[in-house]
Every structure is written in structure tokens, then in C-alpha cells.
C-alpha positions as CSV (number, residue, x, y, z in Angstrom):
1,M,-36.6,-57.5,65.3
2,I,-35.1,-58.9,62.1
3,K,-37.9,-57.3,60.1
4,I,-37.2,-53.9,61.7
5,N,-33.5,-54.0,61.0
6,F,-34.2,-55.0,57.4
7,L,-36.5,-52.0,57.0
8,N,-34.0,-49.7,58.5
9,K,-31.4,-50.9,56.0
10,I,-33.8,-50.2,53.2
11,K,-34.4,-46.7,54.5
12,R,-30.7,-46.1,55.0
13,S,-30.0,-47.3,51.5
14,N,-32.6,-44.9,50.0
15,I,-31.2,-42.0,52.0
16,V,-27.7,-42.8,50.7
17,K,-29.0,-42.9,47.1
18,I,-30.8,-39.6,47.5
19,I,-27.7,-38.0,49.0
20,F,-25.5,-39.5,46.2
21,F,-28.1,-38.2,43.6
22,L,-28.0,-34.7,45.1
23,L,-24.2,-34.6,45.2
24,S,-24.1,-35.7,41.6
25,I,-26.3,-32.8,40.6
26,I,-24.2,-30.3,42.6
27,L,-21.1,-31.7,41.0
28,I,-22.5,-31.4,37.4
29,V,-23.7,-27.8,38.0
30,H,-20.3,-26.8,39.5
31,T,-18.4,-28.5,36.7
32,S,-20.6,-26.6,34.1
33,I,-20.0,-23.3,35.8
34,F,-16.3,-23.9,36.0
35,W,-16.1,-25.0,32.4
36,D,-17.9,-21.9,31.2
37,T,-15.7,-19.6,33.3
38,N,-12.6,-21.5,32.2
39,Q,-13.6,-21.2,28.5
40,D,-14.2,-17.4,28.9
41,K,-10.8,-17.1,30.5
42,K,-9.2,-19.0,27.6
43,L,-10.9,-16.9,25.0
44,S,-9.7,-13.8,26.8
45,E,-6.2,-15.1,27.0
46,K,-6.2,-15.7,23.3
47,N,-7.3,-12.1,22.6
48,I,-10.0,-13.3,20.2
49,I,-11.5,-10.2,18.5
50,F,-15.1,-10.3,17.5
51,T,-15.3,-8.2,14.4
52,Q,-18.2,-5.8,13.8
53,S,-19.8,-4.1,10.9
54,I,-18.5,-0.5,10.3
55,Q,-21.1,2.2,10.9
56,I,-21.6,4.6,8.0
57,P,-22.7,8.1,8.9
58,D,-26.0,9.4,7.5
59,E,-24.3,12.4,5.9
60,L,-21.0,12.3,3.9
61,E,-19.3,14.4,1.3
62,F,-16.3,14.2,-1.0
63,A,-14.7,17.3,-2.4
64,G,-17.6,19.3,-1.1
65,E,-20.2,17.2,-3.0
66,K,-22.8,15.1,-1.2
67,V,-22.5,11.3,-1.1
68,P,-26.1,9.9,-1.3
69,V,-25.7,7.2,1.3
70,E,-29.5,7.0,1.7
71,N,-29.5,5.1,-1.6
72,F,-29.0,1.3,-0.9
73,D,-26.6,0.8,-3.8
74,V,-24.4,3.7,-2.7
75,Y,-24.5,2.6,0.9
76,E,-23.5,-1.0,0.0
77,S,-20.7,0.1,-2.3
78,L,-19.2,2.3,0.4
79,D,-19.8,-0.4,3.0
80,R,-17.7,-2.8,0.9
81,E,-14.7,-0.4,0.5
82,L,-14.8,0.8,4.1
83,S,-14.9,-2.8,5.4
84,I,-12.0,-3.9,3.2
85,N,-9.8,-1.0,4.2
86,V,-10.6,-1.2,7.9
87,Y,-10.0,-4.9,8.2
88,W,-7.0,-5.0,5.9
89,Q,-5.1,-3.6,8.9
90,S,-1.5,-4.2,7.8
91,Q,-2.0,-2.2,4.6
92,T,-4.0,0.6,6.2
93,I,-1.5,1.0,9.0
94,L,1.2,1.6,6.4
95,L,-0.9,4.0,4.5
96,I,-1.5,6.1,7.6
97,K,2.3,6.1,8.3
98,R,3.2,7.1,4.8
99,A,0.6,9.8,4.6
100,N,2.4,11.7,7.4
101,R,5.4,12.0,5.1
102,F,3.8,12.6,1.8
103,F,0.7,14.7,2.5
104,P,2.7,17.8,3.4
105,I,4.2,17.7,-0.1
106,I,0.9,17.0,-1.9
107,E,-1.4,19.4,0.0
108,P,0.1,22.7,-0.9
109,I,0.3,21.7,-4.6
110,L,-3.4,20.9,-4.6
111,K,-4.2,24.2,-2.9
112,K,-2.1,26.1,-5.5
113,H,-4.2,24.6,-8.3
114,N,-7.5,25.1,-6.5
115,I,-8.1,21.3,-6.3
116,P,-10.1,20.2,-3.2
117,D,-7.9,18.8,-0.5
118,D,-9.8,15.5,-0.6
119,F,-7.9,14.6,-3.8
120,K,-4.8,13.8,-1.7
121,Y,-6.6,10.5,-1.0
122,M,-6.5,9.8,-4.7
123,S,-2.7,9.3,-4.6
124,V,-3.3,6.8,-1.7
125,A,-5.8,4.9,-3.8
126,E,-3.7,5.0,-6.9
127,S,-0.4,3.9,-5.6
128,G,-0.5,3.4,-1.8
129,L,2.0,6.4,-1.8
130,M,4.6,4.3,-3.4
131,N,6.2,4.3,-6.8
132,A,4.1,1.5,-8.1
133,V,3.8,0.0,-11.6
134,S,0.5,-1.4,-12.8
135,P,0.0,-4.3,-15.2
136,S,-1.1,-1.7,-17.9
137,G,2.2,0.2,-17.5
138,A,0.9,3.1,-15.4
139,K,3.6,4.3,-13.1
140,G,4.5,6.5,-10.1
141,Y,2.5,8.1,-7.3
142,W,-0.4,9.1,-9.5
143,Q,-0.2,6.1,-11.9
144,F,0.1,8.0,-15.2
145,L,0.4,6.1,-18.5
146,E,3.3,7.3,-20.6
147,G,1.1,9.1,-23.1
148,T,-1.0,10.9,-20.5
149,G,2.1,11.8,-18.5
150,K,3.7,13.4,-21.5
151,E,0.5,15.2,-22.4
152,Y,0.4,16.9,-19.0
153,G,4.1,18.0,-19.0
154,L,6.1,15.1,-17.6
155,E,9.4,14.1,-19.1
156,I,9.5,10.4,-19.7
157,N,12.5,8.6,-21.2
158,D,15.1,5.9,-20.4
159,E,17.0,8.3,-18.0
160,V,14.3,10.5,-16.5
161,D,10.7,9.5,-15.7
162,E,9.0,12.3,-13.8
163,R,6.0,10.1,-13.0
164,Y,8.2,9.0,-10.1
165,N,8.7,12.6,-9.0
166,I,6.0,13.3,-6.4
167,E,6.0,17.0,-6.9
168,K,5.9,17.1,-10.7
169,S,3.5,14.2,-11.0
170,T,1.1,15.9,-8.5
171,E,1.3,19.1,-10.6
172,S,0.3,17.1,-13.7
173,A,-2.5,15.4,-11.8
174,C,-3.9,18.8,-10.8
175,K,-3.8,19.9,-14.5
176,F,-5.7,16.8,-15.5
177,L,-8.3,17.2,-12.7
178,N,-8.9,20.9,-13.5
179,K,-9.5,20.1,-17.1
180,S,-11.9,17.4,-16.2
181,Y,-13.8,19.7,-13.8
182,K,-14.2,22.3,-16.6
183,I,-15.8,19.5,-18.7
184,Y,-18.0,17.9,-16.1
185,N,-18.5,20.8,-13.6
186,N,-18.3,18.0,-11.0
187,W,-15.4,16.8,-8.8
188,T,-16.8,13.3,-8.4
189,L,-16.9,12.8,-12.2
190,A,-13.5,14.4,-12.5
191,A,-12.2,11.7,-10.1
192,A,-13.8,9.0,-12.1
193,S,-12.3,10.3,-15.3
194,F,-8.8,10.1,-13.8
195,N,-9.3,6.4,-13.3
196,F,-11.4,5.6,-16.4
197,G,-10.3,8.2,-18.9
198,R,-12.6,10.9,-20.3
199,K,-13.3,9.1,-23.5
200,N,-14.6,6.0,-21.8
201,L,-16.5,8.0,-19.2
202,N,-18.2,10.2,-21.8
203,K,-19.3,7.1,-23.7
204,Q,-21.1,5.8,-20.6
205,I,-22.6,9.2,-19.8
206,N,-24.1,9.4,-23.3
207,R,-25.2,5.7,-23.3
208,Q,-26.9,5.8,-19.9
209,K,-28.2,9.4,-20.2
210,S,-26.9,10.4,-16.8
211,D,-24.1,12.7,-15.7
212,N,-24.2,11.6,-12.0
213,Y,-21.4,9.2,-10.9
214,Y,-23.7,7.6,-8.3
215,N,-26.3,6.8,-11.0
216,L,-23.9,5.3,-13.5
217,L,-23.3,1.6,-14.0
218,L,-19.5,1.4,-14.6
219,G,-16.9,-1.3,-14.7
220,E,-15.7,-3.0,-11.6
221,E,-12.6,-0.8,-11.1
222,T,-14.2,2.6,-11.8
223,G,-17.5,1.6,-10.2
224,R,-15.6,1.1,-7.0
225,Y,-13.1,4.0,-7.4
226,V,-14.8,7.0,-5.8
227,F,-16.1,4.8,-3.0
228,R,-12.5,3.7,-2.3
229,L,-11.5,7.4,-2.1
230,I,-14.3,8.1,0.3
231,A,-13.4,5.1,2.5
232,I,-9.7,6.1,2.6
233,K,-10.7,9.7,3.5
234,M,-12.9,8.4,6.3
235,I,-10.1,6.3,7.8
236,L,-7.1,8.5,7.3
237,S,-8.8,11.6,8.5
238,N,-9.8,9.9,11.8
239,P,-7.8,6.7,12.3
240,Q,-8.7,6.2,15.9
241,K,-12.4,6.0,15.2
242,Y,-11.7,2.9,13.1
243,G,-9.4,1.2,15.6
244,F,-6.0,2.4,14.3
245,N,-4.1,3.6,17.4
246,I,-0.7,4.7,16.0
247,N,1.7,6.7,18.2
248,K,2.9,10.0,16.7
249,E,6.5,8.7,16.8
250,E,5.6,5.7,14.8
251,L,4.4,7.8,11.8
252,Y,7.0,8.1,9.0
253,P,8.7,11.5,9.5
254,I,9.3,14.1,6.8
255,I,12.9,13.7,5.6
256,P,14.7,17.0,5.9
257,T,16.2,17.9,2.5
258,S,17.5,20.6,0.3
259,K,17.6,20.8,-3.5
260,I,20.5,21.4,-5.9
261,K,20.1,22.5,-9.5
262,I,22.1,20.8,-12.3
263,D,22.1,21.6,-16.0
264,S,24.9,19.3,-17.1
265,S,25.5,15.6,-17.5
266,I,26.5,13.3,-14.6
267,T,28.5,10.2,-15.5
268,D,28.2,8.3,-12.3
269,F,25.6,9.0,-9.6
270,A,27.4,6.8,-7.1
271,K,30.4,9.2,-7.2
272,F,28.0,12.1,-7.3
273,A,26.3,10.9,-4.1
274,K,29.6,10.6,-2.2
275,E,30.2,14.3,-2.9
276,F,27.3,15.1,-0.7
277,S,28.2,12.5,2.0
278,I,25.4,10.1,1.1
279,N,25.3,6.8,-0.7
280,Y,23.7,5.8,-4.1
281,K,20.8,4.0,-2.4
282,I,19.7,7.2,-0.5
283,L,20.1,9.3,-3.6
284,K,17.8,7.0,-5.6
285,I,15.2,6.7,-2.7
286,L,14.9,10.5,-2.7
287,N,15.1,10.9,-6.5
288,P,13.4,7.8,-8.0
289,W,12.7,9.7,-11.2
290,L,16.4,9.3,-12.1
291,R,16.2,5.9,-13.8
292,E,19.8,5.2,-14.6
293,N,23.1,5.6,-12.7
294,Y,24.0,8.4,-15.1
295,L,22.4,11.4,-16.8
296,T,23.5,12.4,-20.3
297,N,21.2,15.5,-20.3
298,K,21.7,16.1,-24.1
299,N,19.1,19.0,-24.0
300,K,20.9,20.8,-21.1
301,N,17.7,20.8,-19.1
302,T,17.7,22.1,-15.5
303,Y,16.9,19.5,-12.9
304,E,16.5,19.7,-9.1
305,I,18.0,16.9,-7.2
306,V,16.9,16.3,-3.6
307,I,19.7,15.9,-1.1
308,P,19.1,15.0,2.5
309,K,20.4,17.2,5.3
310,K,22.7,15.9,8.0
311,R,21.6,13.1,10.2
312,Y,18.8,12.3,7.8
313,R,18.7,8.6,8.6
314,T,18.3,8.9,12.3
315,F,16.4,12.3,12.3
316,E,18.6,13.7,15.0
317,N,18.7,17.5,15.6
């Protein structure tokens, strides 16, 4: 009897161990599933974005000229510029917003001079549609050096610098590009010459025995330049495709303005601004080419000063 009870105890003990073992396995599996689910939930709550490579179309053109993306070097150069501009979101969002304000000014000027519409993206690449100043001294929307600006008709002195005038600097850019096109018979090289200068570009064309931009080995800046234009075109012409969902009301609106002509001197632009019910700051924002708070106008030139219309700051009707 004692022996039977002892055996029963051993059996019960084994059964308890088995049950405990099975419960342990169930607990481990359940914990693992819970942990995985919980981790997924945490990742979702943190809005973690898994970035992806940007797809490049099989066929692309710039200014009506084919981009040979089938060539590995061309593909990789464009891939670099497209990736940089797509994933530099803060900068690209601002470019999209500014383009809404400035492209309507630039586009008709390009059309008037028979320049392909794609060259509006050059002003974006050059200055970000701002009155920028480069380390080399290039200034304005199109980044003209002083000598080149004067060569193409811009007035540049201590009081007036038309590199900061979007309309006049665009006119000058068109003159430069048309001259380059007559030389190269190619818009891609015309674009490269704007960045590199014709003298430097001609030297490389002669040295490398090639007049095809995509076959030329150029310096870092010019070697990337046209690809940057193409990448900007791809994004700004179809922002949503690249993940930029910007509401229409968030785009920077066109400022309603009128122009007044002056052919005399102005002693104080702060007082001048008040005559039109605006302040000095707004006057200078709309006329950044006026570099001082006065204008002597010794040569009695005629200038057009941009004045905003009523409710210009709130854009009310």
C-alpha cells in the first residue's frame, strides 16, 4: 500500500512538471506575440518613416533635349540630385511655395525671348528664388557677377543693383542663354555655360573632344548643375508624386502691385513709402534693387518702383 502511494506521488509529480512545462511554453509564446505587437504599435505611434530610393523614369528630357538616363553615370548623377532634393524636405517645401509667386513673373519673360520654359528652374537652382549672395560675389535671383551683369544690360552701382530686380535680371539671363544657344546649338550646354562661363566650358570641350554635356568630365559644381535643374523640374512640376502635399492656400500668393515711374532723385525712401501708405520695409522687399535709403539719380534715368495695392499684407479683396 505504501509502495502504491509512493508511485502515485511520483506520477502526480511528473504530471505537474509536464503541466508546468506546457504552461511555460504557452506563456513564452504569448509574451513574444504581445511584444511584437506592442513594438509594432510603438513604431506606428512614433510615425517612423522608412525612406525609399526615388524611381527615375526611363525617359526624360530637359528643354526638349533627351536625358540619356540609360547611361549608368547619367543615371547615378541624377539619382544623387533627386535624392538630395526630395529628402531635403524643408528646403524643397519652401522652393515649391516661392515658385507659386515668382514663376508667373519669370515664365512670360522666357517666352518672349524664345527660351524653353524649363529654364525657370535655373533661377531656383541658382538662388532658391531669393536675392542670394555667393562667396564669389554673384548676386540676385540669377546670380550674376558684376561684370557679366553689366555686359548684359544691368545697372550696378552703390544705389541701384538690378541683379536684385527679378524682371530685369531675367531679361539679362535670357540674353545670355540665347547667345550661348547660338554658339552651342544646344540648350543643355547653354545651361552649363551659365554656371561655368563660356570660356571655361569651351576649354573643356576642346580638351575632351566632345560637345555633349553628358559626355564631359566637368568640375563638381558644373558637373552636377544640369542634373540639379532636371531634379528640380521633376519635383516642382509634380510635387505630390514625390511626397510633397502642400495645400493651395499654403503656397505664397502673388502680391498685387502697380508700378510708378520716377525720373528724379529721392532723398528719403522712408518718407517716400509713407506717401503711398506703406512702410520702408515693404518698399524694400518689393524693390530690393534699391540699395540705399535714397536715390540721387544723377543721370536722370527712368525707374519703375513697385508699389503694393491695398490690403497687400493680408491679401483681402
